C-alpha positions as CSV (number, residue, x, y, z in Angstrom):
1,M,-18.5,-23.1,-3.1
2,P,-15.1,-24.0,-4.7
3,I,-13.3,-23.3,-1.4
4,E,-13.8,-24.9,2.0
5,Q,-15.5,-22.6,4.6
6,N,-13.0,-23.4,7.3
7,M,-10.1,-22.5,5.0
8,L,-11.8,-19.3,4.0
9,L,-12.3,-18.4,7.7
10,L,-8.7,-19.2,8.5
11,F,-7.5,-17.1,5.6
12,T,-9.7,-14.2,6.7
13,M,-8.5,-14.3,10.3
14,T,-4.8,-14.6,9.3
15,T,-5.1,-11.8,6.8
16,I,-6.7,-9.5,9.4
17,I,-3.9,-10.2,11.9
18,A,-1.3,-9.5,9.2
19,M,-3.0,-6.2,8.1
20,I,-3.4,-4.7,11.5
21,T,0.3,-5.1,12.1
22,P,1.8,-1.8,10.9
23,G,3.7,-2.3,7.7
24,P,4.7,-0.4,4.5
25,D,1.2,-0.3,3.1
26,M,-0.4,1.1,6.3
27,L,2.4,3.6,6.8
28,F,2.1,4.8,3.2
29,V,-1.7,5.2,3.5
30,L,-1.2,7.0,6.9
31,G,1.3,9.5,5.3
32,C,-1.1,10.2,2.3
33,G,-4.0,10.7,4.6
34,M,-2.1,13.1,6.9
35,R,-0.9,15.2,4.0
36,G,-3.9,15.1,1.7
37,G,-7.0,14.4,3.9
38,P,-9.4,11.5,4.1
39,R,-10.0,11.4,0.3
40,A,-6.3,11.0,-0.4
41,G,-6.1,8.3,2.3
42,L,-8.9,6.4,0.7
43,L,-7.5,6.8,-2.8
44,A,-4.1,5.7,-1.6
45,T,-5.8,2.6,-0.2
46,A,-7.5,2.1,-3.6
47,G,-4.1,2.2,-5.4
48,V,-2.7,-0.3,-3.0
49,A,-5.7,-2.6,-3.4
50,T,-5.5,-2.3,-7.2
51,S,-1.9,-3.4,-7.1
52,E,-2.9,-6.3,-4.8
53,A,-5.4,-7.4,-7.4
54,V,-2.6,-7.5,-10.0
55,H,-0.4,-9.5,-7.6
56,V,-3.2,-12.0,-7.1
57,A,-3.5,-12.3,-10.9
58,V,0.2,-12.8,-11.2
59,A,0.2,-15.5,-8.5
60,A,-2.7,-17.3,-10.2
61,A,-0.8,-17.2,-13.6
62,G,2.4,-18.3,-12.0
63,L,4.4,-15.4,-13.6
64,A,6.3,-14.7,-10.4
65,A,8.5,-17.7,-11.3
66,L,10.4,-15.0,-13.2
67,F,12.1,-14.0,-10.0
68,E,13.3,-17.6,-9.5
69,M,14.5,-17.9,-13.1
70,V,16.1,-14.5,-13.3
71,P,17.1,-13.5,-9.7
72,V,18.5,-10.1,-10.9
73,A,14.9,-9.1,-11.8
74,F,13.9,-9.1,-8.2
75,T,16.8,-6.8,-7.3
76,V,16.1,-4.4,-10.2
77,V,12.4,-4.1,-9.3
78,R,13.1,-3.6,-5.6
79,I,15.6,-0.8,-6.3
80,I,13.2,1.0,-8.7
81,G,10.4,0.8,-6.1
82,A,12.8,2.0,-3.3
83,G,14.0,4.9,-5.5
84,Y,10.4,6.0,-6.2
85,L,9.5,6.1,-2.5
86,I,12.6,8.1,-1.7
87,Y,11.8,10.5,-4.5
88,L,8.3,11.1,-3.2
89,G,9.6,11.7,0.3
90,V,12.3,14.2,-0.9
91,Q,9.7,16.1,-3.0
92,M,7.3,16.4,-0.1
93,I,10.1,17.9,2.1
94,R,11.4,20.2,-0.6
95,H,8.0,21.6,-1.4
96,R,6.6,21.9,2.1
97,K,4.5,25.0,2.6
98,G,6.1,28.0,4.3
99,V,4.5,29.4,7.4
100,D,3.4,32.5,5.6
101,H,1.1,30.7,3.2
102,E,-2.1,28.9,3.9
103,M,-2.1,25.2,3.3
104,P,-5.4,24.1,1.7
105,V,-7.3,21.4,3.5
106,D,-8.6,18.0,2.3
107,G,-6.1,17.4,-0.3
108,E,-6.4,20.6,-2.3
109,G,-2.7,21.3,-3.0
110,G,-1.6,19.0,-0.3
111,M,-1.7,15.6,-2.1
112,P,-4.1,15.4,-5.0
113,G,-6.3,12.3,-5.1
114,R,-4.9,11.2,-8.4
115,R,-1.4,11.3,-7.1
116,A,-2.3,9.4,-4.0
117,F,-3.9,6.6,-6.0
118,T,-1.0,6.5,-8.5
119,S,1.6,6.5,-5.8
120,G,-0.1,3.7,-3.9
121,L,-0.4,1.7,-7.1
122,L,3.2,2.1,-8.2
123,T,4.7,1.7,-4.8
124,N,3.0,-1.6,-4.2
125,L,3.5,-2.9,-7.7
126,L,7.2,-2.1,-7.5
127,N,7.6,-4.1,-4.3
128,P,8.5,-7.6,-5.3
129,K,8.2,-8.7,-1.7
130,M,4.4,-8.3,-2.1
131,V,4.5,-10.6,-5.1
132,T,6.5,-13.2,-3.3
133,F,4.3,-12.9,-0.2
134,T,1.2,-13.4,-2.4
135,I,2.8,-16.4,-4.1
136,A,3.7,-18.0,-0.8
137,F,0.6,-17.0,1.2
138,L,-2.4,-17.6,-1.0
139,P,-1.6,-21.2,-2.2
140,Q,-1.6,-22.3,1.4
141,F,-5.4,-22.0,1.3
142,I,-5.9,-23.4,-2.2
143,K,-6.9,-27.0,-2.7
144,P,-6.4,-28.2,-6.3
145,Q,-8.5,-31.3,-5.7
146,L,-11.6,-29.1,-5.4
147,G,-11.0,-27.8,-8.9
148,Q,-11.5,-24.3,-10.4
149,V,-8.1,-23.2,-8.9
150,W,-8.5,-19.8,-10.7
151,L,-11.8,-19.2,-8.9
152,Q,-10.3,-20.1,-5.5
153,F,-7.6,-17.5,-6.2
154,A,-10.3,-15.0,-7.2
155,I,-12.3,-15.5,-4.0
156,L,-9.2,-15.2,-1.8
157,G,-8.1,-12.2,-3.7
158,A,-11.5,-10.5,-3.3
159,V,-11.4,-11.1,0.5
160,L,-7.9,-9.7,0.6
161,I,-8.9,-6.5,-1.3
162,V,-12.0,-6.0,0.9
163,L,-10.0,-6.3,4.0
164,E,-7.4,-3.9,2.6
165,F,-10.1,-1.2,2.2
166,V,-11.6,-1.9,5.7
167,V,-8.2,-1.8,7.6
168,D,-6.0,0.6,5.6
169,G,-9.0,2.7,4.4
170,T,-9.9,3.3,8.1
171,V,-6.3,4.3,8.8
172,G,-6.3,6.7,5.9
173,V,-9.6,8.4,6.8
174,L,-8.6,8.8,10.5
175,A,-5.1,10.1,9.5
176,G,-6.9,12.5,7.1
177,R,-9.0,13.9,9.9
178,I,-6.0,14.3,12.2
179,G,-3.9,15.8,9.4
180,G,-6.7,18.2,8.5
181,W,-6.7,19.5,12.1
182,L,-2.9,19.8,12.0
183,R,-2.9,21.6,8.7
184,R,-5.1,24.4,10.1
185,R,-2.4,25.1,12.7
186,R,0.3,27.3,11.1
187,A,3.0,26.0,13.5
188,A,2.2,22.3,12.7
189,R,1.5,22.1,9.0
190,R,5.2,22.2,7.9
191,R,5.9,19.3,10.3
192,V,3.1,17.3,8.5
193,D,5.0,17.5,5.2
194,I,8.3,16.8,6.8
195,A,7.0,13.8,8.8
196,T,5.2,12.4,5.8
197,G,8.3,12.8,3.6
198,G,10.4,11.1,6.3
199,I,8.0,8.2,6.4
200,F,8.3,7.7,2.6
201,I,12.1,8.0,2.6
202,G,12.3,5.6,5.5
203,L,10.1,3.1,3.6
204,G,12.3,3.5,0.5
205,V,15.5,2.8,2.5
206,R,13.9,-0.2,4.2
207,L,12.8,-1.6,0.8
208,A,16.3,-1.0,-0.6
209,V,18.2,-2.7,2.2
210,E,15.9,-5.6,3.0
211,R,16.6,-9.0,1.4
């Protein structure tokens, strides 16, 4: 085992605590699940998890040093990510279903699975704070003297992705169940789109203004 068991346990516990605290990823998955159903919630989680795998690879390769060498790159990527989230939110509110039309359930016409996955992937990839967090967090549990640093990163990354599916995936499925129930109620279904769009716009604004 190229990583100490006590360090692995500490990493797992710390990651769980960080993940159960509501943050941008959880709110994003929650919004996708409410609007598109359990499948959309799970695929949004898969998109977020895929981007985290990329972040771990970036951390292992040390490519995030670009943000230190070229500070403006951080700002550019952050603004692009914020703009994408705000765009998603505005589109959801603009194209919300009217009360005279039936809103399909379980993602059919609400939020297609492919869009949920792509949105989760791009939203997290375009959040440089996630890259910096990965760069700052993972190395705390890496011991170069044990050798095979890349394998240590791979193990920690695998644990991170599994926990992402367990925590945010559960949130997405539960939100999908609740959202499905709401979408069957004519008076509530427009509010689902408006609330979800508001969540995305709020996340975009938060990403844009945070430093």
